[in-house]
Each structure stands twice: as structure tokens, then as C-alpha cells.
SEVEXZA-563030 format. One record per atom (N, C-alpha, C, CB): residue number from 0; x negated, y, z. Coordinates in steps of 0.1 Angstrom, whole numbers, padded with zeros to 4 digits. Each point is the difference from the previous one (the first is absolute). Glycine has a CB too. Layout:
N
<NUM, <X, Y, Z>>
...
***
This chain:
176
<0, <-1685, -0758, 0304>>
<0, <0013, 0005, -0004>>
<0, <-0001, 0005, -0014>>
<0, <0006, 0007, 0024>>
<1, <0004, -0011, -0032>>
<1, <0001, 0005, -0014>>
<1, <0009, 0012, -0001>>
<1, <-0004, -0024, -0008>>
<2, <-0001, 0034, 0001>>
<2, <0008, 0012, -0002>>
<2, <0001, 0002, -0015>>
<2, <-0007, 0010, 0022>>
<3, <0019, -0005, -0027>>
<3, <0003, 0002, -0014>>
<3, <0006, 0014, -0003>>
<3, <0003, -0025, -0001>>
<4, <-0004, 0029, -0011>>
<4, <0007, 0011, -0005>>
<4, <0007, -0005, -0013>>
<4, <-0016, 0018, 0010>>
<5, <0029, -0016, -0011>>
<5, <0007, -0005, -0012>>
<5, <0005, 0012, -0008>>
<5, <0008, -0020, 0013>>
<6, <-0011, 0018, -0026>>
<6, <0002, 0012, -0009>>
<6, <0006, -0005, -0014>>
<6, <-0018, 0013, 0012>>
<7, <0024, -0004, -0019>>
<7, <0003, -0003, -0014>>
<7, <-0011, 0005, -0009>>
<7, <0025, 0002, 0005>>
<8, <-0035, 0003, 0000>>
<8, <-0012, 0005, -0008>>
<8, <-0010, -0011, 0000>>
<8, <0004, 0024, 0007>>
<9, <-0009, -0027, -0020>>
<9, <-0009, -0012, -0001>>
<9, <-0015, 0003, 0002>>
<9, <0017, -0008, -0016>>
<10, <-0021, 0020, 0016>>
<10, <-0014, 0003, -0001>>
<10, <-0005, 0010, 0011>>
<10, <0002, -0005, -0024>>
<11, <0001, 0003, 0036>>
<11, <-0005, 0009, 0011>>
<11, <-0013, -0005, 0005>>
<11, <0024, 0006, 0007>>
<12, <-0035, 0001, -0009>>
<12, <-0013, -0005, 0004>>
<12, <-0004, 0006, 0014>>
<12, <-0006, -0001, -0024>>
<13, <0012, 0012, 0028>>
<13, <-0003, 0005, 0013>>
<13, <0013, 0007, 0006>>
<13, <-0025, 0004, -0006>>
<14, <0027, -0006, 0018>>
<14, <0012, 0005, 0007>>
<14, <-0005, 0012, 0009>>
<14, <0013, -0022, -0001>>
<15, <-0009, 0034, -0002>>
<15, <-0005, 0011, 0008>>
<15, <0012, 0004, 0009>>
<15, <-0015, 0009, -0019>>
<16, <0011, -0004, 0031>>
<16, <0011, 0004, 0010>>
<16, <0009, 0010, -0006>>
<16, <-0016, -0005, 0019>>
<17, <0029, 0004, -0016>>
<17, <0010, 0010, -0004>>
<17, <0007, 0005, 0012>>
<17, <0003, -0012, -0022>>
<18, <0001, 0024, 0021>>
<18, <0008, 0006, 0011>>
<18, <0013, -0007, 0001>>
<18, <-0012, 0022, -0002>>
<19, <0017, -0026, 0014>>
<19, <0013, -0007, 0001>>
<19, <0012, 0009, -0003>>
<19, <-0011, -0015, 0017>>
<20, <0021, 0009, -0023>>
<20, <0012, 0007, -0003>>
<20, <0010, -0001, 0012>>
<20, <-0003, -0004, -0025>>
<21, <0000, -0006, 0034>>
<21, <0009, -0001, 0011>>
<21, <-0003, 0011, 0010>>
<21, <0000, -0025, -0003>>
<22, <0011, 0031, 0008>>
<22, <-0001, 0012, 0009>>
<22, <-0004, -0004, 0014>>
<22, <0017, 0011, -0014>>
<23, <-0016, -0024, 0017>>
<23, <-0004, -0004, 0014>>
<23, <-0015, -0003, 0001>>
<23, <0023, -0010, 0003>>
<24, <-0031, 0012, -0014>>
<24, <-0014, -0002, 0001>>
<24, <-0007, 0013, -0002>>
<24, <0003, -0023, -0009>>
<25, <-0016, 0023, 0013>>
<25, <-0008, 0012, -0001>>
<25, <-0002, 0003, -0015>>
<25, <-0012, -0006, 0022>>
<26, <0017, 0018, -0025>>
<26, <0000, 0004, -0014>>
<26, <-0014, 0005, -0005>>
<26, <0024, 0006, 0003>>
<27, <-0033, -0006, 0006>>
<27, <-0014, 0005, -0004>>
<27, <-0010, -0011, -0002>>
<27, <0005, 0021, 0012>>
<28, <-0001, -0034, -0009>>
<28, <-0009, -0011, 0000>>
<28, <0004, -0009, -0012>>
<28, <-0003, 0001, 0025>>
<29, <-0006, -0002, -0035>>
<29, <0003, -0009, -0011>>
<29, <-0002, -0015, 0004>>
<29, <-0008, 0019, -0015>>
<30, <0016, -0027, 0009>>
<30, <-0001, -0015, 0004>>
<30, <0001, -0008, -0013>>
<30, <0010, 0005, 0022>>
<31, <-0017, -0017, -0021>>
<31, <0002, -0011, -0010>>
<31, <0009, -0010, 0008>>
<31, <-0023, 0004, -0012>>
<32, <0034, -0008, 0005>>
<32, <0010, -0008, 0007>>
<32, <-0002, -0015, -0005>>
<32, <0016, 0020, 0002>>
<33, <-0015, -0029, 0007>>
<33, <0001, -0014, -0004>>
<33, <0011, -0007, 0009>>
<33, <-0025, 0000, -0006>>
<34, <0027, -0013, 0002>>
<34, <0010, -0008, 0007>>
<34, <-0006, -0013, 0004>>
<34, <0019, 0011, -0013>>
<35, <-0015, -0016, 0025>>
<35, <-0006, -0013, 0004>>
<35, <0007, -0011, -0007>>
<35, <-0005, 0010, 0022>>
<36, <-0001, -0022, -0020>>
<36, <0005, -0012, -0008>>
<36, <0014, -0004, 0004>>
<36, <-0023, -0008, -0001>>
<37, <0027, 0010, 0014>>
<37, <0013, -0004, 0005>>
<37, <0011, 0009, -0007>>
<37, <-0010, -0007, 0022>>
<38, <0007, 0020, -0024>>
<38, <0010, 0009, -0006>>
<38, <-0002, 0002, -0015>>
<38, <0002, 0011, 0022>>
<39, <-0012, -0018, -0027>>
<39, <-0003, 0001, -0015>>
<39, <0013, -0002, -0009>>
<39, <-0023, -0008, 0006>>
<40, <0031, -0002, -0003>>
<40, <0012, -0003, -0008>>
<40, <0010, 0012, -0001>>
<40, <-0003, -0024, 0006>>
<41, <0003, 0033, 0004>>
<41, <0009, 0011, 0000>>
<41, <-0003, 0010, -0011>>
<41, <0001, -0002, 0024>>
<42, <-0013, 0000, -0031>>
<42, <-0004, 0009, -0010>>
<42, <-0001, -0006, -0014>>
<42, <-0012, 0012, 0017>>
<43, <0018, -0024, -0018>>
<43, <0000, -0007, -0013>>
<43, <0013, 0004, -0007>>
<43, <-0013, -0020, 0009>>
<44, <0014, 0033, -0011>>
<44, <0012, 0006, -0007>>
<44, <-0006, 0012, -0008>>
<44, <0017, -0008, 0018>>
<45, <-0009, 0013, -0028>>
<45, <-0005, 0012, -0006>>
<45, <-0001, 0011, 0011>>
<45, <0011, -0006, -0022>>
<46, <-0021, 0015, 0019>>
<46, <-0003, 0011, 0010>>
<46, <0012, 0007, 0006>>
<46, <-0021, 0003, -0012>>
<47, <0030, 0002, 0004>>
<47, <0011, 0008, 0005>>
<47, <0012, -0008, 0003>>
<47, <-0009, 0018, -0013>>
<48, <0008, -0031, 0013>>
<48, <0012, -0009, 0003>>
<48, <0003, 0001, 0015>>
<48, <-0006, -0015, -0019>>
<49, <0018, 0020, 0022>>
<49, <0004, 0000, 0015>>
<49, <0002, -0014, 0004>>
<49, <0011, 0023, -0002>>
<50, <-0015, -0025, 0015>>
<50, <0001, -0014, 0005>>
<50, <0000, 0000, 0016>>
<50, <-0012, -0008, -0020>>
<51, <0019, -0002, 0024>>
<51, <0001, -0002, 0015>>
<51, <-0007, -0014, 0001>>
<51, <0022, 0013, 0004>>
<52, <-0033, -0013, 0005>>
<52, <-0007, -0012, 0002>>
<52, <-0001, -0003, 0015>>
<52, <-0014, 0005, -0021>>
<53, <0015, -0018, 0024>>
<53, <-0001, -0003, 0014>>
<53, <-0005, -0014, 0001>>
<53, <0018, 0015, 0006>>
<54, <-0025, -0018, 0005>>
<54, <-0005, -0013, 0003>>
<54, <0001, -0003, 0015>>
<54, <-0015, 0001, -0020>>
<55, <0016, -0014, 0023>>
<55, <0001, -0004, 0014>>
<55, <-0014, 0000, 0006>>
<55, <0020, -0015, -0005>>
<56, <-0021, 0017, 0018>>
<56, <-0012, -0001, 0008>>
<56, <0003, -0006, 0013>>
<56, <-0010, 0020, -0012>>
<57, <0001, -0020, 0022>>
<57, <0002, -0006, 0013>>
<57, <0012, 0007, 0008>>
<57, <-0024, -0007, 0000>>
<58, <0027, 0019, -0004>>
<58, <0011, 0007, 0008>>
<58, <0013, -0002, -0007>>
<58, <-0017, 0017, 0008>>
<59, <0018, -0023, -0019>>
<59, <0013, -0001, -0007>>
<59, <0009, -0010, 0007>>
<59, <-0011, 0006, -0022>>
<60, <0023, -0002, 0025>>
<60, <0009, -0009, 0007>>
<60, <0006, -0011, -0010>>
<60, <0005, 0019, 0016>>
<61, <-0001, -0030, -0010>>
<61, <0007, -0010, -0007>>
<61, <0013, 0005, -0006>>
<61, <-0010, -0018, 0014>>
<62, <0017, 0027, -0007>>
<62, <0012, 0005, -0005>>
<62, <-0002, 0008, -0013>>
<62, <0009, 0001, 0023>>
<63, <-0020, 0008, -0023>>
<63, <-0003, 0007, -0012>>
<63, <-0004, -0009, -0011>>
<63, <-0007, 0019, 0014>>
<64, <-0001, -0029, -0011>>
<64, <-0004, -0009, -0011>>
<64, <0012, -0007, -0006>>
<64, <-0021, -0004, 0012>>
<65, <0031, 0000, -0004>>
<65, <0012, -0006, -0005>>
<65, <0009, 0009, -0008>>
<65, <-0001, -0015, 0020>>
<66, <0001, 0028, -0016>>
<66, <0008, 0010, -0006>>
<66, <-0006, 0005, -0013>>
<66, <0008, 0007, 0022>>
<67, <-0021, -0006, -0023>>
<67, <-0006, 0007, -0012>>
<67, <-0009, -0008, -0009>>
<67, <0001, 0019, 0014>>
<68, <-0004, -0031, -0010>>
<68, <-0008, -0009, -0009>>
<68, <0009, -0011, -0006>>
<68, <-0021, 0005, 0014>>
<69, <0019, -0008, -0027>>
<69, <0009, -0009, -0006>>
<69, <-0003, -0015, 0003>>
<69, <0002, 0017, -0018>>
<70, <-0014, -0019, 0023>>
<70, <-0005, -0014, 0003>>
<70, <-0010, 0000, 0011>>
<70, <0005, -0006, -0024>>
<71, <-0006, -0005, 0031>>
<71, <-0011, -0001, 0010>>
<71, <-0014, -0001, -0006>>
<71, <0017, -0011, 0015>>
<72, <-0017, 0008, -0028>>
<72, <-0013, 0000, -0007>>
<72, <-0005, 0013, -0004>>
<72, <0005, -0023, -0008>>
<73, <0003, 0034, 0009>>
<73, <-0004, 0013, -0004>>
<73, <-0002, 0009, 0013>>
<73, <0013, -0002, -0022>>
<74, <-0023, 0011, 0021>>
<74, <-0001, 0009, 0011>>
<74, <-0004, 0014, -0005>>
<74, <-0007, -0018, 0014>>
<75, <0008, 0021, -0027>>
<75, <-0004, 0013, -0006>>
<75, <0010, 0003, -0012>>
<75, <-0025, -0004, 0007>>
<76, <0030, 0016, -0007>>
<76, <0010, 0004, -0010>>
<76, <-0004, 0013, -0007>>
<76, <0018, -0012, 0013>>
<77, <-0017, 0012, -0026>>
<77, <-0001, 0013, -0008>>
<77, <0013, 0002, -0007>>
<77, <-0026, -0003, -0003>>
<78, <0033, 0014, 0007>>
<78, <0013, 0003, -0007>>
<78, <-0002, 0012, -0008>>
<78, <0013, -0010, 0019>>
<79, <-0007, 0009, -0032>>
<79, <-0001, 0011, -0009>>
<79, <0014, 0002, -0006>>
<79, <-0024, -0004, -0006>>
<80, <0027, 0015, -0001>>
<80, <0013, 0003, -0006>>
<80, <0000, -0007, -0014>>
<80, <0002, 0022, 0013>>
<81, <0011, -0026, -0016>>
<81, <0002, -0006, -0013>>
<81, <-0007, 0007, -0012>>
<81, <0022, -0008, 0009>>
<82, <-0020, 0021, -0009>>
<82, <-0005, 0008, -0011>>
<82, <-0015, -0002, -0003>>
<82, <0018, 0016, 0004>>
<83, <-0026, -0021, 0006>>
<83, <-0014, -0001, -0001>>
<83, <-0004, -0014, -0005>>
<83, <-0003, 0016, 0018>>
<84, <0012, -0025, -0020>>
<84, <-0003, -0014, -0004>>
<84, <-0008, 0000, -0013>>
<84, <0021, -0008, 0012>>
<85, <-0015, 0014, -0023>>
<85, <-0007, 0000, -0013>>
<85, <-0013, 0007, 0001>>
<85, <0022, -0001, -0011>>
<86, <-0023, 0012, 0018>>
<86, <-0012, 0007, 0001>>
<86, <-0011, -0008, 0006>>
<86, <0013, 0022, 0002>>
<87, <-0009, -0029, 0009>>
<87, <-0009, -0009, 0007>>
<87, <-0005, -0011, -0009>>
<87, <0011, 0006, 0022>>
<88, <-0002, -0012, -0029>>
<88, <-0003, -0011, -0009>>
<88, <-0011, 0004, -0010>>
<88, <0023, -0009, 0002>>
<89, <-0023, 0022, -0006>>
<89, <-0009, 0005, -0010>>
<89, <-0012, 0008, 0005>>
<89, <0020, 0000, -0015>>
<90, <-0022, -0001, 0027>>
<90, <-0011, 0008, 0006>>
<90, <-0012, -0009, 0003>>
<90, <0016, 0016, 0010>>
<91, <-0028, -0011, -0013>>
<91, <-0013, -0007, 0003>>
<91, <-0006, 0008, 0011>>
<91, <-0003, -0009, -0024>>
<92, <-0003, 0002, 0034>>
<92, <-0007, 0007, 0011>>
<92, <-0014, -0004, 0000>>
<92, <0021, 0001, 0013>>
<93, <-0030, 0008, -0009>>
<93, <-0014, -0002, 0002>>
<93, <-0003, 0001, 0015>>
<93, <-0005, 0009, -0024>>
<94, <-0001, -0020, 0029>>
<94, <-0003, -0001, 0014>>
<94, <-0015, 0002, 0002>>
<94, <0019, -0016, 0003>>
<95, <-0022, 0026, 0005>>
<95, <-0014, 0003, 0003>>
<95, <-0002, -0004, 0015>>
<95, <0000, 0020, -0017>>
<96, <-0011, -0028, 0019>>
<96, <-0004, -0004, 0013>>
<96, <-0012, 0008, 0005>>
<96, <0009, -0024, -0005>>
<97, <-0009, 0026, 0018>>
<97, <-0011, 0009, 0006>>
<97, <-0007, -0008, 0011>>
<97, <0013, 0021, -0006>>
<98, <-0025, -0017, 0008>>
<98, <-0007, -0003, 0013>>
<98, <0006, 0008, 0011>>
<98, <-0022, -0005, -0012>>
<99, <0026, -0002, 0022>>
<99, <0008, 0007, 0011>>
<99, <-0008, 0008, 0010>>
<99, <0016, -0019, -0003>>
<100, <-0029, 0019, 0002>>
<100, <-0008, 0006, 0011>>
<100, <0002, 0015, 0002>>
<100, <-0017, -0017, -0006>>
<101, <0021, 0024, -0004>>
<101, <0002, 0015, 0001>>
<101, <0014, 0004, 0003>>
<101, <-0019, 0003, -0015>>
<102, <0028, -0013, 0017>>
<102, <0014, 0003, 0002>>
<102, <0004, -0002, 0014>>
<102, <0005, -0008, -0023>>
<103, <0006, 0016, 0027>>
<103, <0005, -0001, 0013>>
<103, <0016, -0001, -0001>>
<103, <-0020, 0013, 0011>>
<104, <0026, -0019, -0001>>
<104, <0014, -0002, 0000>>
<104, <0008, 0014, 0001>>
<104, <-0003, -0023, 0011>>
<105, <0012, 0025, -0021>>
<105, <0008, 0012, 0000>>
<105, <0015, -0003, 0005>>
<105, <-0014, 0009, -0019>>
<106, <0019, -0021, 0015>>
<106, <0014, -0004, 0004>>
<106, <0001, -0015, 0000>>
<106, <0009, 0021, -0010>>
<107, <-0009, -0027, 0022>>
<107, <0000, -0014, 0002>>
<107, <0013, -0006, -0007>>
<107, <-0013, 0002, 0021>>
<108, <0024, 0003, -0018>>
<108, <0013, -0005, -0006>>
<108, <0000, -0001, -0015>>
<108, <0011, 0009, 0020>>
<109, <-0016, 0002, -0026>>
<109, <-0001, 0000, -0015>>
<109, <-0012, -0007, -0006>>
<109, <0013, 0021, 0001>>
<110, <-0023, -0024, 0008>>
<110, <-0012, -0006, -0005>>
<110, <-0010, 0009, -0007>>
<110, <0013, -0020, -0002>>
<111, <-0012, 0034, 0005>>
<111, <-0008, 0010, -0006>>
<111, <-0014, 0001, 0007>>
<111, <0021, 0012, -0008>>
<112, <-0031, -0012, 0000>>
<112, <-0014, 0003, 0005>>
<112, <-0005, 0011, -0009>>
<112, <-0004, -0023, 0009>>
<113, <-0003, 0033, -0003>>
<113, <-0005, 0011, -0008>>
<113, <-0015, 0002, 0002>>
<113, <0022, 0011, 0002>>
<114, <-0028, -0004, -0011>>
<114, <-0014, 0004, 0001>>
<114, <-0001, 0014, -0004>>
<114, <-0009, -0023, -0005>>
<115, <0000, 0031, 0011>>
<115, <-0003, 0014, -0003>>
<115, <-0011, 0001, -0010>>
<115, <0008, 0007, 0022>>
<116, <-0014, -0018, -0027>>
<116, <-0011, 0000, -0009>>
<116, <0005, -0006, -0014>>
<116, <-0017, -0002, 0019>>
<117, <0010, 0007, -0029>>
<117, <0003, -0006, -0014>>
<117, <-0003, -0015, 0001>>
<117, <-0006, 0022, -0012>>
<118, <0013, -0030, 0004>>
<118, <-0001, -0014, 0001>>
<118, <-0001, -0006, -0014>>
<118, <0012, -0001, 0021>>
<119, <-0021, -0009, -0023>>
<119, <-0001, -0007, -0013>>
<119, <0006, -0014, 0003>>
<119, <-0021, 0013, -0007>>
<120, <0030, -0018, -0001>>
<120, <0006, -0013, 0002>>
<120, <-0011, -0011, -0002>>
<120, <0022, 0008, -0008>>
<121, <-0021, -0019, 0016>>
<121, <-0009, -0011, -0002>>
<121, <0005, -0010, -0009>>
<121, <-0008, 0004, 0023>>
<122, <0021, -0003, -0027>>
<122, <0007, -0010, -0009>>
<122, <0013, 0006, -0005>>
<122, <-0011, -0020, 0013>>
<123, <0014, 0015, -0025>>
<123, <0013, 0004, -0006>>
<123, <0007, -0012, -0006>>
<123, <-0008, 0024, -0004>>
<124, <0021, -0025, 0006>>
<124, <0007, -0011, -0008>>
<124, <0013, 0006, -0004>>
<124, <-0011, -0018, 0013>>
<125, <0017, 0011, -0023>>
<125, <0012, 0005, -0006>>
<125, <0012, -0009, 0003>>
<125, <-0014, 0010, -0019>>
<126, <0026, -0004, 0021>>
<126, <0012, -0008, 0002>>
<126, <0010, 0005, -0010>>
<126, <-0004, -0002, 0025>>
<127, <0008, -0007, -0034>>
<127, <0009, 0003, -0011>>
<127, <0014, -0005, 0003>>
<127, <-0019, -0001, -0016>>
<128, <0021, -0008, 0025>>
<128, <0013, -0006, 0003>>
<128, <0002, 0003, 0015>>
<128, <-0001, -0018, -0018>>
<129, <0007, 0030, 0021>>
<129, <0002, 0004, 0014>>
<129, <0009, -0009, 0008>>
<129, <-0004, 0024, -0008>>
<130, <0015, -0028, 0001>>
<130, <0009, -0009, 0007>>
<130, <-0007, -0014, 0003>>
<130, <0020, 0012, -0011>>
<131, <-0027, -0017, 0001>>
<131, <-0007, -0012, 0002>>
<131, <-0010, 0001, 0011>>
<131, <0003, -0005, -0024>>
<132, <-0010, 0016, 0025>>
<132, <-0010, 0002, 0011>>
<132, <0007, 0000, 0014>>
<132, <-0015, 0013, -0016>>
<133, <0026, -0006, 0016>>
<133, <0007, 0000, 0013>>
<133, <0005, -0014, 0004>>
<133, <0007, 0024, -0005>>
<134, <-0001, -0031, -0005>>
<134, <0005, -0014, 0003>>
<134, <-0012, -0009, 0004>>
<134, <0019, 0004, -0016>>
<135, <-0030, -0003, 0009>>
<135, <-0012, -0008, 0004>>
<135, <-0004, 0003, 0014>>
<135, <-0008, 0001, -0024>>
<136, <0010, 0011, 0029>>
<136, <-0004, 0003, 0014>>
<136, <0012, -0003, 0010>>
<136, <-0016, 0018, -0009>>
<137, <0026, -0025, 0004>>
<137, <0012, -0003, 0009>>
<137, <0007, 0012, 0005>>
<137, <-0012, -0021, 0006>>
<138, <0013, 0031, -0014>>
<138, <0007, 0012, 0003>>
<138, <0014, 0000, -0005>>
<138, <-0021, 0013, 0000>>
<139, <0031, -0011, 0008>>
<139, <0014, 0001, -0004>>
<139, <0002, 0013, -0007>>
<139, <0008, -0015, 0018>>
<140, <-0003, 0015, -0031>>
<140, <0003, 0013, -0007>>
<140, <0015, 0001, 0000>>
<140, <-0021, -0002, -0015>>
<141, <0026, 0014, 0019>>
<141, <0014, 0003, -0001>>
<141, <0002, 0012, -0009>>
<141, <0003, -0008, 0023>>
<142, <0008, 0006, -0031>>
<142, <0004, 0010, -0010>>
<142, <0013, 0006, 0005>>
<142, <-0012, -0011, -0019>>
<143, <0013, 0024, 0023>>
<143, <0012, 0006, 0005>>
<143, <0004, 0012, -0008>>
<143, <-0007, -0008, 0023>>
<144, <0020, 0011, -0022>>
<144, <0004, 0012, -0007>>
<144, <-0005, 0013, 0007>>
<144, <0020, -0012, -0009>>
<145, <-0022, 0011, 0022>>
<145, <-0004, 0012, 0008>>
<145, <-0008, -0005, 0012>>
<145, <0021, 0013, -0008>>
<146, <-0031, -0006, 0012>>
<146, <-0009, -0005, 0011>>
<146, <0003, 0006, 0013>>
<146, <-0017, -0002, -0017>>
<147, <0025, 0012, 0018>>
<147, <0002, 0008, 0013>>
<147, <0006, -0009, 0011>>
<147, <0002, 0021, -0014>>
<148, <0008, -0029, 0011>>
<148, <0006, -0008, 0011>>
<148, <-0011, -0009, 0006>>
<148, <0023, 0001, -0011>>
<149, <-0030, -0008, 0003>>
<149, <-0011, -0009, 0004>>
<149, <-0010, 0008, 0008>>
<149, <0004, -0016, -0019>>
<150, <-0008, 0027, 0014>>
<150, <-0010, 0008, 0006>>
<150, <0004, 0004, 0014>>
<150, <-0007, 0009, -0022>>
<151, <0019, -0004, 0024>>
<151, <0005, 0004, 0013>>
<151, <0000, -0012, 0010>>
<151, <0015, 0017, -0011>>
<152, <-0010, -0029, 0006>>
<152, <0001, -0012, 0009>>
<152, <-0014, -0005, 0004>>
<152, <0021, -0006, -0011>>
<153, <-0030, 0006, 0001>>
<153, <-0014, -0006, 0003>>
<153, <-0007, 0009, 0010>>
<153, <-0001, -0010, -0023>>
<154, <0003, 0023, 0022>>
<154, <-0007, 0009, 0009>>
<154, <0005, -0002, 0015>>
<154, <-0002, 0017, -0019>>
<155, <0014, -0023, 0020>>
<155, <0005, -0003, 0014>>
<155, <-0003, -0014, 0004>>
<155, <0018, 0016, -0004>>
<156, <-0026, -0024, -0004>>
<156, <-0003, -0014, 0003>>
<156, <-0013, -0001, 0006>>
<156, <0014, -0007, -0019>>
<157, <-0018, -0006, 0022>>
<157, <-0013, -0003, 0006>>
<157, <-0010, -0003, -0011>>
<157, <0012, -0008, 0021>>
<158, <-0009, 0009, -0034>>
<158, <-0010, -0002, -0010>>
<158, <-0011, 0011, -0001>>
<158, <0018, -0013, -0013>>
<159, <-0029, 0009, 0008>>
<159, <-0010, 0010, -0005>>
<159, <0005, 0004, -0014>>
<159, <-0020, -0010, 0014>>
<160, <0021, 0023, -0016>>
<160, <0006, 0005, -0013>>
<160, <-0007, 0012, -0006>>
<160, <0022, -0008, 0009>>
<161, <-0019, 0010, -0021>>
<161, <-0005, 0012, -0008>>
<161, <0010, 0003, -0010>>
<161, <-0025, -0006, 0004>>
<162, <0028, 0019, -0005>>
<162, <0009, 0005, -0010>>
<162, <-0009, 0009, -0009>>
<162, <0022, -0001, 0015>>
<163, <-0022, -0002, -0028>>
<163, <-0009, 0007, -0009>>
<163, <0008, 0006, -0012>>
<163, <-0018, -0016, 0005>>
<164, <0014, 0028, -0008>>
<164, <0005, 0008, -0011>>
<164, <0015, 0001, 0000>>
<164, <-0018, -0008, -0013>>
<165, <0024, 0010, 0025>>
<165, <0014, 0001, 0002>>
<165, <0006, 0013, -0006>>
<165, <-0002, -0014, 0020>>
<166, <-0006, 0023, -0023>>
<166, <0004, 0012, -0007>>
<166, <0005, -0003, -0014>>
<166, <-0016, 0014, 0013>>
<167, <0012, -0025, -0019>>
<167, <0005, -0004, -0013>>
<167, <0012, -0010, 0000>>
<167, <-0024, 0003, -0008>>
<168, <0028, -0006, 0020>>
<168, <0011, -0009, 0002>>
<168, <0014, 0006, -0004>>
<168, <-0013, -0011, 0019>>
<169, <0022, 0003, -0023>>
<169, <0014, 0005, -0002>>
<169, <0005, 0007, 0012>>
<169, <0004, -0019, -0016>>
<170, <0005, 0028, 0014>>
<170, <0006, 0007, 0011>>
<170, <0007, -0010, 0010>>
<170, <0003, 0021, -0014>>
<171, <-0001, -0017, 0026>>
<171, <0007, -0008, 0010>>
<171, <0014, -0002, -0005>>
<171, <-0014, 0008, 0019>>
<172, <0020, -0020, -0017>>
<172, <0014, -0002, -0004>>
<172, <0008, 0006, 0011>>
<172, <-0006, -0022, -0013>>
<173, <0017, 0028, 0009>>
<173, <0010, 0006, 0010>>
<173, <0010, -0011, 0003>>
<173, <-0004, 0024, -0008>>
<174, <0009, -0023, 0021>>
<174, <0011, -0008, 0004>>
<174, <0013, 0004, -0007>>
<174, <-0012, -0004, 0023>>
<175, <0020, -0006, -0026>>
<175, <0013, 0003, -0006>>
<175, <0011, 0000, 0011>>
<175, <-0007, -0011, -0022>>
***
């Protein structure tokens, strides 16, 4: 299994465990966070870019696929807000790969694996064209004015999903 950490920082030589900011996790246990290869595309955005990501799996219904995927050749979507388009075009990401032996599953749906030990990357590569990298991986990219409607709908679907950095998303649109 391949595990990655994606960063805007080009020169991280060692990853030391950090206390989680998420309140649903043990606040006394430092962790090094990585992402599995399946969910890797969910992080090919600037760090603070809010996004709704989802992909089909064996439990995804045909009705959901027909309602939420633009084509039968697509099974993974990364949706961002319009205002992040230019930022994303101009962001370079540094991908750090790790030996997976010290990591354990933290969240299957999001693809998160964690380690309680300091980790040294076994490889690093650079991605300068985030949109190109997503397209190369056959990921559908959606640009929306607001993510909340999609977020609400996908959470009620049969897709595997992850909502990231939603605290930076535009406010919910109000009904007229």
C-alpha cells in the first residue's frame, strides 16, 4: 500500500507527530497523517481550499451514479469553489511518500492513515499542474459558486466521500 502526505512545503525531511486539531480524536496523542492512493486526488488542491470529494465504490447505487457523475467513464469527483480556480492554477504541491509499515487506518472513507512515530519520507515528487494531474488520473473537477448544496446531497448518497476545509467555504446560500 502506498501512503502520501501532500504539502505546499518543499523541504520536509522528517514528519513528527502533531496533536490533532479535530475534537473527535484523542487530543493527547500526536499523529503523522497520510492519505492512501485511492483518496490521494482529494488532496491535489491548495491546503486551505474547501472541497467536496466523492468516489464510487461497490456500495454506490446506479441511481446515485446517474445523478452525480457526468459520465460512465468517471467515478471520482473533486469539487471546489470558483474563487479557488486561480489559486489552484498557481499552486505547486510536494508529494511525500512513506513506508506504510508504521501506519494504521484512521478513517477508511477519507483514506487517512496515521502513525504515532516520527516518519522520514522514502520519496518526494513535485506537482506543478494540479488540474493536469487530476485530469491525468481521470478525476472529474467541478467548479461551483458554493459547495454546501453538493455537500449536503453527497452525504445522503451511497458514495464514499470526504469534505475538506469547509470552514473556508463560502457561506451557505439562503433560499429566496
